[in-house]
N, C-alpha and C positions, 0 to 999 in steps of 0.2 A: 499492498498499502503508499500510498505514497502521498503527503502534506503537501500543497502549495499552497500560499494565498499567486488569485489568477495575473492579480496585478501589479505584482515583485516577482521585480530580478531572482536573479539565485539569491540563496539566504545567507547560502556559506558565508556574505560579503559586503551583508546588511550593517554590521559595524564598522565594517574596513570607510567602504567610503558616502552612510549617512546614511542612516530609512528616508529624507524624503529627495530621498534623485531614488529611490524604488520604484516614486508611484509612476506608471504612463501614460495617465489620466488625467484633467481634472477633474474632469467631468465626473458629478456624482453619482449616474446611471450607473456608468463604466465601477465603483470605485466597494461594487454589492459582488461584486464577480467571485466570489467564491466557490472554487471547484476544489473538490474533491478526486485527484487522478487516479485511477489502477493498470498495474501494468500486468502482463501475465505473459508464459510461455510455456509452447506446451514440447515433450521431445518426438508425441509422433506430430501434430496440430501439422504443416505448410503455414500457415502465421499464425500474428501474436495479438497479444490481449492487452485495448488501450481506450478505459469504460470510463468512463467522466459522471457525478453525482454535482447536481448545484443545490452551494447550498443554504439560498435563500427557499430556493420551489421545492426539493428536494426530487425535481425529476432528472434521473438515467439515459445518459444517451452514452455510442461507440462513435469508434475511426469508419470510415466506408469497408469495402469488402480490397479494393484494391490497392487500401492504405497500409488493412491489417494482416494481409497479403507477403509482402514489398517487408513489412516489421518483421519480420519471423519471430523477434527475438527481444524484444525493448529494457532496456533495463529502464533506467533517471530519464527522469522530462524535469527537464524547466522550460519555464515561459521566453520568448524573445524580446529582449530593452530594446526601447524607444529609444531612435539614434539620431542620434545631431547631427548634422552640419556646420553650424558652423562657426565651426576648425577649421575648417576644410574651405568652408565658406572667400571666410576672410583673407589666409590664402591666397590664392586668385587670386580674388578682389583688388590684392595690394600687388598679385603680376599684373593685373589692369589698371596699373598704377590710383584707383579708383582706393580712397580707403575716409570718402566723404558718406557721409546721413542716412542716403539716397540707395549708398549698397548696402544697404540693412537688409536680412535674411530669411525670410520670410516662414527656410523649413528649419524647424530648432528640432522638428523631431521629425522622424520618418517610417521609425521599423516597423513593425507589426504589432498591435495588442494581441489581434487574436492569432495567434502562437501559438506551432510548440517546440522545444528542441529533443530533438528522441534520439538515443543514444540505443547498437541496435547490435547484435551477435554475442556468442557464445561461443565455449569450443570444440560444442557436440556437433560432429563430422556430422550438414547441411545446413547448420547455423552461424558462419565461422566465417563466410564471410558478411558483415557487417557492417552496419557505416555513421552518420551522420545521420540524419533527417530533417528536415522543417518539414509542418507537417502544417501549416495556412487555413486559419476550418473550424480543426478541428469539431468530430461532432453534427459539419453544418450536410447534411448529404444536398447538396444543391453546390455550394458553394465550395466545400473542402478541395485540396488541392493537396500533398507529396512532393518534397527536393529536398536530395542527393547530393548534402554536399561535398562526399567524398569522391575519389573516387574505382570501388568497388572491389580493388584489392579484399585480397586475406589479410585481410585488420575488422575485430571486434574491439566497438567500442564501449565501456561504464559509464563514463562519468565527461561530463562535459559544462566547462563554465564559460560568462563572457568574461572579457576582460578588457583593457585598455594598453597596450604592446606597447605600442604607436607613437606613444605620446601626444598624437592629432583629434583622440574624439570618440575614431571610431571603435567600437566593440569585439573586438574583434573574439574568437573562440580559443581555451586553451582546452586541454583534453589528453586526456589518458585510455590505451589501442591497448591488445594483443592481437597473438601470430598465433594461430595452434598452433603445437608439438606436431608433423609431422607422423608419429607414428602415429598418434590416437582418429587422425584423416587415415590412415592404410601406409602410408609410405613408413617401412623400417631400415633405409637404406642405411645402416652402418659407419658409412663411408660420409655421411654428412657431418659434419661442427655442429658439437650441442647445442650452440648458442646456436643458431640458427634452425632451431625444430619448437622451440619455444622462447620466445620478444616480444621485452616488454619499450617502450616508448610512451613520454608524455612528446604530448606534437602542440603546435598549431596553429593556424588556419586562419588566416589573413582575409581581413574581412575586406572586400574590392571597395575601390576608390571610383566614383563619378568621375566621368569624360572629362565635365563639364556643369560649368553650371548654369542655370536665366537669368541675360545682364538686368534680368529688372526684378525680376522676383525675388530672386536665391531659386529656385528650385535646383535641384541634383538633376545634368540630365545625363544619359549611355552618350553611348558613342555615335548611336540612329536621331536622337531628339528627341526619342518620348523619354519621362520621365527614372530614374534610374531606382531600378528592382536588384541591391544587390544579392536578391535568389531566380532570379530569372536566369533562363538553359546559355541564357546569354552568361554569362556571369557564374554560374558554374560548373565544375564541382568547385574548389578553396581553396586559392593558395596551399599548402599542408608545409611548412616545415618541423626537421626536426630535434626536438629542445639538449634531451638526451632520456636513454634505456639504463630500465627499469621500472618509473612507474606503472603500470598496466590495469588497477583496478584504479584505486583507492588515488586523492590527493588531495590536499586540501590547501588554501592559498591564506599568508596570512599576511601583517606587518610586526613584522618582530623591533625596526624600529625607523620610529614615526621624523625623526629628521633627515634621516636619506629620501632621494624619490625613488628609491623603488620596491617592491615585493615579493617576497619567499614564500615557495612553497615545498611545503612541504611532503611528501610520500613515501613508504612505503614497499 
């Protein structure tokens, strides 16, 4: 079972970045959107379970069949933080030599409020090719859409959180992933390096940047001139960097030294 305030970002960072910054919308109706999300999986079924309970109404729903069959072993789920583009727009405006008030961006937030980030996969054969998924409008039969942020290689993911790792306001993803031991996957080649049989990694998936900004409104734009969407087909999968070997399931982020400008990752 996974309890999460629908309108908050990752709970682990609440104390680090401040509670006020966790609200994704000032609309009072949106703030009543608490939901209980339940994930489940099966050794035999070729589908995962993602169910939700609306705390206010008691109504239960679930993701559609297409999403459930794609995410066969859902682990953690997290909400999608609203994304400020002010910092990026200001750099763009400075490059144009425009620093006056007429170039104030209207795009304070352009993220997805009604969406989930889902980590997927496990070492069970047939479920070991996992990934990181964004599910837009989960539970909405007409509007639900699934997007994979990873490349579909033989890695499965347990935990993912949102962090600005570039210092420009972009919320990227820090995640732990693992690769199934080959011996469990039907390949018992004794000549293989044992380190290659079972590997864990801490990885960073960098959120894409807008191609440009509307010179009047400051709205972020894609290369085709349409409104920028970091989860569109043209912007996925996200660029992935391996930060370290070792972390495969769980990790925590903390600010152990408030006097510096960085954070620390604790993993076992």
